[in-house]
MIDOSE-1310 file (N, C-alpha, C; in nm, 2 decimals, decimal comma, always signed):
residues 149
mtak	+8,35/+13,61/+10,79/+8,40/+13,54/+10,73/+8,50/+13,61/+10,62; +8,58/+13,64/+10,52/+8,65/+13,73/+10,49/+8,67/+13,65/+10,35; +8,60/+13,66/+10,20/+8,65/+13,63/+10,10/+8,71/+13,74/+10,01; +8,82/+13,71/+9,89/+8,92/+13,74/+9,85/+8,92/+13,66/+9,71
tllt	+8,95/+13,69/+9,65/+9,06/+13,69/+9,50/+9,20/+13,66/+9,52; +9,23/+13,54/+9,54/+9,36/+13,44/+9,54/+9,42/+13,40/+9,40; +9,34/+13,36/+9,30/+9,36/+13,34/+9,20/+9,25/+13,32/+9,10; +9,28/+13,32/+8,95/+9,18/+13,33/+8,86/+9,19/+13,20/+8,82
rgrt	+9,12/+13,16/+8,69/+9,14/+13,04/+8,61/+9,18/+13,06/+8,50; +9,26/+12,98/+8,49/+9,37/+12,93/+8,38/+9,38/+12,81/+8,29; +9,42/+12,77/+8,27/+9,40/+12,62/+8,14/+9,31/+12,51/+8,22; +9,27/+12,48/+8,18/+9,16/+12,34/+8,17/+9,23/+12,22/+8,10
fflk	+9,26/+12,11/+8,20/+9,34/+11,99/+8,11/+9,25/+11,82/+8,17; +9,21/+11,81/+8,05/+9,12/+11,65/+8,09/+9,19/+11,55/+8,07; +9,24/+11,41/+8,19/+9,33/+11,36/+8,27/+9,25/+11,24/+8,26; +9,30/+11,11/+8,17/+9,17/+10,96/+8,16/+9,30/+10,90/+8,24
iqeg	+9,31/+10,85/+8,33/+9,39/+10,78/+8,44/+9,35/+10,61/+8,38; +9,44/+10,53/+8,36/+9,38/+10,40/+8,32/+9,42/+10,29/+8,36; +9,37/+10,16/+8,37/+9,34/+10,08/+8,48/+9,47/+10,05/+8,54; +9,49/+10,00/+8,71/+9,62/+9,98/+8,71/+9,73/+10,06/+8,83
enpf	+9,66/+10,25/+8,77/+9,71/+10,39/+8,83/+9,71/+10,38/+8,94; +9,75/+10,45/+8,98/+9,75/+10,54/+9,10/+9,69/+10,71/+9,09; +9,60/+10,75/+9,14/+9,52/+10,86/+9,10/+9,65/+10,98/+9,15; +9,66/+10,94/+9,24/+9,79/+11,05/+9,28/+9,92/+11,10/+9,20
kaie	+9,98/+10,96/+9,19/+10,06/+10,98/+9,11/+10,05/+11,02/+8,98; +9,92/+11,00/+8,90/+9,91/+11,02/+8,75/+9,87/+11,16/+8,80; +9,83/+11,23/+8,86/+9,79/+11,37/+8,88/+9,92/+11,46/+8,93; +9,97/+11,40/+9,02/+10,08/+11,44/+9,04/+10,18/+11,48/+8,97
diva	+10,21/+11,36/+8,87/+10,29/+11,33/+8,75/+10,29/+11,48/+8,61; +10,16/+11,46/+8,60/+10,11/+11,55/+8,49/+10,09/+11,70/+8,55; +10,04/+11,73/+8,69/+10,07/+11,90/+8,67/+10,21/+11,94/+8,74; +10,32/+11,86/+8,72/+10,48/+11,88/+8,75/+10,46/+11,88/+8,56
nlgv	+10,43/+11,82/+8,51/+10,54/+11,81/+8,35/+10,42/+11,96/+8,32; +10,32/+11,99/+8,34/+10,26/+12,08/+8,28/+10,32/+12,21/+8,34; +10,39/+12,25/+8,43/+10,46/+12,34/+8,46/+10,28/+12,39/+8,59; +10,20/+12,30/+8,68/+10,09/+12,35/+8,69/+10,12/+12,39/+8,81
kaak	+10,13/+12,53/+8,90/+10,13/+12,54/+9,01/+10,03/+12,49/+9,15; +9,89/+12,57/+9,07/+9,75/+12,51/+9,16/+9,68/+12,49/+9,08; +9,60/+12,39/+9,16/+9,45/+12,36/+9,04/+9,38/+12,32/+9,14; +9,23/+12,28/+9,09/+9,15/+12,25/+9,16/+9,09/+12,10/+9,06
ivgi	+9,07/+12,02/+9,16/+9,05/+11,89/+9,04/+8,92/+11,86/+9,04; +8,84/+11,73/+8,93/+8,70/+11,73/+8,97/+8,70/+11,61/+8,86; +8,64/+11,47/+8,90/+8,63/+11,35/+8,83/+8,54/+11,23/+8,90; +8,51/+11,15/+8,78/+8,42/+10,98/+8,79/+8,49/+10,92/+8,76
ggme	+8,49/+10,76/+8,76/+8,51/+10,68/+8,70/+8,46/+10,53/+8,81; +8,60/+10,48/+8,79/+8,57/+10,37/+8,87/+8,74/+10,35/+8,90; +8,70/+10,25/+9,04/+8,81/+10,17/+9,12/+8,82/+10,02/+9,17; +8,94/+10,01/+9,13/+8,90/+9,87/+9,24/+8,96/+9,81/+9,37
wari	+8,97/+9,93/+9,40/+9,01/+9,92/+9,55/+9,05/+10,03/+9,61; +9,02/+10,11/+9,72/+9,04/+10,24/+9,77/+9,08/+10,26/+9,93; +9,16/+10,31/+9,94/+9,17/+10,32/+10,08/+9,10/+10,47/+10,14; +9,02/+10,49/+10,22/+8,93/+10,59/+10,21/+8,93/+10,68/+10,38
gvfs	+8,98/+10,80/+10,42/+9,01/+10,81/+10,61/+8,92/+10,93/+10,59; +8,87/+10,98/+10,74/+8,84/+11,07/+10,83/+8,90/+11,09/+10,92; +8,92/+11,22/+10,90/+9,03/+11,27/+11,01/+8,99/+11,34/+11,14; +9,04/+11,29/+11,23/+9,00/+11,30/+11,42/+9,06/+11,43/+11,41
pseg	+9,04/+11,54/+11,42/+9,12/+11,66/+11,47/+9,15/+11,66/+11,64; +9,11/+11,63/+11,74/+9,16/+11,60/+11,87/+9,25/+11,44/+11,85; +9,27/+11,38/+11,81/+9,40/+11,32/+11,80/+9,48/+11,31/+11,68; +9,47/+11,44/+11,59/+9,56/+11,41/+11,48/+9,57/+11,33/+11,39
kyyt	+9,47/+11,24/+11,39/+9,51/+11,16/+11,29/+9,42/+11,10/+11,19; +9,43/+11,03/+11,10/+9,32/+10,98/+10,97/+9,26/+10,80/+11,09; +9,12/+10,79/+11,06/+9,13/+10,66/+11,04/+9,05/+10,64/+10,91; +9,11/+10,47/+10,86/+9,08/+10,47/+10,74/+9,06/+10,27/+10,76
mdve	+8,96/+10,32/+10,60/+8,93/+10,18/+10,58/+8,99/+10,13/+10,41; +8,99/+10,02/+10,39/+8,96/+9,96/+10,28/+8,83/+9,92/+10,19; +8,82/+9,98/+10,08/+8,68/+9,98/+10,01/+8,70/+9,89/+9,91; +8,68/+9,76/+9,88/+8,75/+9,68/+9,72/+8,59/+9,65/+9,64
alpg	+8,60/+9,61/+9,55/+8,51/+9,60/+9,38/+8,49/+9,41/+9,46; +8,35/+9,38/+9,43/+8,32/+9,26/+9,48/+8,38/+9,21/+9,34; +8,35/+9,09/+9,35/+8,40/+9,01/+9,25/+8,33/+9,05/+9,09; +8,39/+9,05/+8,97/+8,33/+9,13/+8,87/+8,32/+9,25/+8,87
kvie	+8,31/+9,32/+8,95/+8,30/+9,45/+8,93/+8,38/+9,53/+8,97; +8,37/+9,69/+8,98/+8,40/+9,78/+9,02/+8,38/+9,90/+9,09; +8,44/+9,97/+9,16/+8,37/+10,08/+9,27/+8,35/+10,20/+9,19; +8,21/+10,23/+9,17/+8,17/+10,34/+9,10/+8,18/+10,48/+9,18
visl	+8,31/+10,53/+9,13/+8,35/+10,69/+9,18/+8,22/+10,75/+9,13; +8,16/+10,80/+9,21/+8,03/+10,89/+9,24/+8,10/+11,04/+9,17; +8,20/+11,06/+9,27/+8,27/+11,21/+9,25/+8,40/+11,22/+9,30; +8,47/+11,27/+9,27/+8,60/+11,33/+9,31/+8,62/+11,43/+9,30
lgnt	+8,69/+11,51/+9,44/+8,69/+11,64/+9,48/+8,80/+11,70/+9,51; +8,90/+11,78/+9,47/+9,03/+11,81/+9,58/+9,07/+11,92/+9,48; +9,22/+11,90/+9,52/+9,30/+12,04/+9,50/+9,49/+12,02/+9,49; +9,53/+12,05/+9,39/+9,69/+12,02/+9,42/+9,73/+12,15/+9,43
imgp	+9,86/+12,19/+9,46/+9,95/+12,25/+9,50/+10,11/+12,22/+9,49; +10,17/+12,31/+9,45/+10,31/+12,27/+9,39/+10,36/+12,35/+9,58; +10,41/+12,28/+9,63/+10,52/+12,31/+9,78/+10,64/+12,32/+9,73; +10,72/+12,40/+9,86/+10,85/+12,48/+9,82/+10,98/+12,37/+9,79
dgra	+10,91/+12,27/+9,78/+11,04/+12,18/+9,76/+10,99/+12,11/+9,62; +10,88/+12,17/+9,56/+10,87/+12,14/+9,36/+10,72/+12,03/+9,39; +10,74/+11,94/+9,47/+10,68/+11,93/+9,49/+10,53/+11,91/+9,49; +10,40/+11,84/+9,42/+10,30/+11,88/+9,42/+10,22/+11,82/+9,57
ythl	+10,14/+11,85/+9,57/+10,07/+11,85/+9,72/+9,94/+11,81/+9,67; +9,87/+11,68/+9,66/+9,73/+11,68/+9,65/+9,64/+11,62/+9,74; +9,55/+11,66/+9,76/+9,40/+11,62/+9,84/+9,27/+11,62/+9,79; +9,26/+11,50/+9,79/+9,17/+11,39/+9,74/+9,05/+11,37/+9,83
hvtl	+8,92/+11,41/+9,78/+8,81/+11,34/+9,87/+8,70/+11,27/+9,72; +8,63/+11,17/+9,83/+8,55/+11,07/+9,73/+8,44/+11,06/+9,78; +8,35/+11,02/+9,69/+8,26/+10,93/+9,73/+8,24/+10,82/+9,62; +8,19/+10,72/+9,69/+8,21/+10,59/+9,63/+8,12/+10,49/+9,66
arqq	+8,04/+10,39/+9,53/+8,00/+10,31/+9,58/+7,99/+10,18/+9,52; +8,02/+10,10/+9,60/+8,01/+9,97/+9,66/+7,95/+9,87/+9,48; +7,80/+9,84/+9,52/+7,67/+9,81/+9,50/+7,55/+9,90/+9,58; +7,46/+9,92/+9,48/+7,34/+9,95/+9,51/+7,30/+9,98/+9,67
sevy	+7,28/+10,12/+9,68/+7,27/+10,12/+9,84/+7,40/+10,13/+9,89; +7,56/+10,08/+9,88/+7,66/+10,08/+9,98/+7,73/+10,22/+9,91; +7,73/+10,32/+10,01/+7,81/+10,42/+9,94/+7,91/+10,40/+10,12; +8,01/+10,48/+10,02/+8,14/+10,54/+10,13/+8,19/+10,68/+10,05
aghl	+8,22/+10,75/+10,15/+8,32/+10,89/+10,13/+8,41/+10,93/+10,24; +8,47/+11,00/+10,25/+8,60/+11,08/+10,27/+8,73/+11,14/+10,20; +8,83/+11,09/+10,26/+8,97/+11,15/+10,18/+9,00/+11,04/+10,17; +9,07/+11,07/+10,01/+9,10/+10,94/+9,98/+9,26/+10,94/+10,01
vdar	+9,26/+10,80/+10,04/+9,45/+10,82/+10,08/+9,53/+10,76/+9,99; +9,48/+10,61/+9,96/+9,57/+10,60/+9,78/+9,42/+10,53/+9,69; +9,50/+10,44/+9,61/+9,37/+10,35/+9,54/+9,44/+10,34/+9,41; +9,38/+10,19/+9,38/+9,33/+10,17/+9,21/+9,27/+10,14/+9,12
vnpf	+9,29/+10,21/+9,01/+9,19/+10,26/+8,89/+9,12/+10,17/+8,85; +8,98/+10,11/+8,81/+9,01/+10,00/+8,74/+8,81/+10,05/+8,68; +8,81/+10,09/+8,57/+8,84/+10,07/+8,46/+8,95/+10,17/+8,46; +8,87/+10,32/+8,43/+8,90/+10,40/+8,39/+8,92/+10,55/+8,52
levf	+8,98/+10,65/+8,53/+8,92/+10,74/+8,57/+8,89/+10,89/+8,48; +8,82/+10,98/+8,49/+8,80/+11,06/+8,39/+8,85/+11,20/+8,49; +8,96/+11,30/+8,45/+8,99/+11,38/+8,62/+8,95/+11,50/+8,50; +8,93/+11,62/+8,55/+8,94/+11,74/+8,48/+9,02/+11,79/+8,60
ieel	+9,12/+11,90/+8,53/+9,22/+11,99/+8,60/+9,21/+12,09/+8,56; +9,13/+12,16/+8,62/+9,17/+12,35/+8,65/+9,27/+12,39/+8,70; +9,32/+12,48/+8,59/+9,44/+12,56/+8,63/+9,37/+12,64/+8,74; +9,50/+12,69/+8,89/+9,46/+12,83/+8,93/+9,57/+12,99/+8,89
iget	+9,61/+13,02/+8,86/+9,70/+13,09/+8,75/+9,69/+13,22/+8,89; +9,86/+13,31/+8,91/+9,84/+13,40/+9,02/+9,98/+13,38/+9,11; +9,90/+13,46/+9,23/+10,08/+13,46/+9,31/+9,99/+13,36/+9,41; +10,06/+13,26/+9,45/+10,02/+13,14/+9,52/+10,06/+13,16/+9,68
gele	+10,19/+13,30/+9,70/+10,22/+13,27/+9,82/+10,08/+13,25/+9,94; +9,97/+13,33/+9,91/+9,91/+13,31/+9,99/+9,84/+13,22/+10,08; +9,81/+13,15/+9,92/+9,75/+12,96/+9,92/+9,80/+12,93/+9,96; +9,96/+12,90/+9,93/+10,05/+12,83/+10,02/+10,10/+12,89/+10,14
emls	+10,06/+12,95/+10,22/+10,05/+13,00/+10,30/+9,90/+12,91/+10,39; +9,87/+12,93/+10,33/+9,69/+12,86/+10,41/+9,72/+12,71/+10,40; +9,80/+12,66/+10,31/+9,81/+12,52/+10,31/+9,97/+12,42/+10,32; +10,01/+12,55/+10,43/+10,16/+12,48/+10,46/+10,14/+12,36/+10,54
hrwg	+10,01/+12,30/+10,57/+9,99/+12,23/+10,67/+10,03/+12,11/+10,60; +10,01/+12,13/+10,50/+10,07/+11,97/+10,39/+10,22/+11,94/+10,34; +10,32/+12,05/+10,40/+10,46/+12,01/+10,38/+10,47/+11,89/+10,41; +10,39/+11,88/+10,58/+10,46/+11,74/+10,65/+10,41/+11,61/+10,54
glpr	+10,31/+11,63/+10,47/+10,26/+11,52/+10,43/+10,15/+11,50/+10,44; +10,08/+11,40/+10,36/+9,94/+11,36/+10,39/+9,97/+11,22/+10,43; +9,83/+11,15/+10,48/+9,87/+11,00/+10,51/+9,83/+10,93/+10,40; +9,91/+10,87/+10,33/+9,91/+10,77/+10,22/+10,04/+10,76/+10,16
k	+10,06/+10,64/+10,06/+10,12/+10,57/+10,07/+10,23/+10,63/+9,98
């Protein structure tokens, strides 16, 4: 294993994603508007529903499932972790993982494929600055797109 400094920490932004919004769209819109080329993402909050997936490397595809809030409840977002990078086409490519609780002792985790926020999602976006070329090369598998709506 080799470790090296690729990028250093830049600005930190707080984003409160509102009810009904899609977290991918909200994050990708704000990083594009702020000129962020790469960032790490952490968050907590709630969702009305979420589609999560687990990747099968041998099959090259995601197996997904939908998690819906119980009537009168929300899905608690225990953790939201990920990153985003601006692709060569000028579009932000965001990769998120979540741990969700639908009710006590009912927990789901995986790659966040799609979701709708309820009542809100509190997200910190920590900009990574420097030459992104090497990071872009390592994440170039994203340019084909991630499986989400």
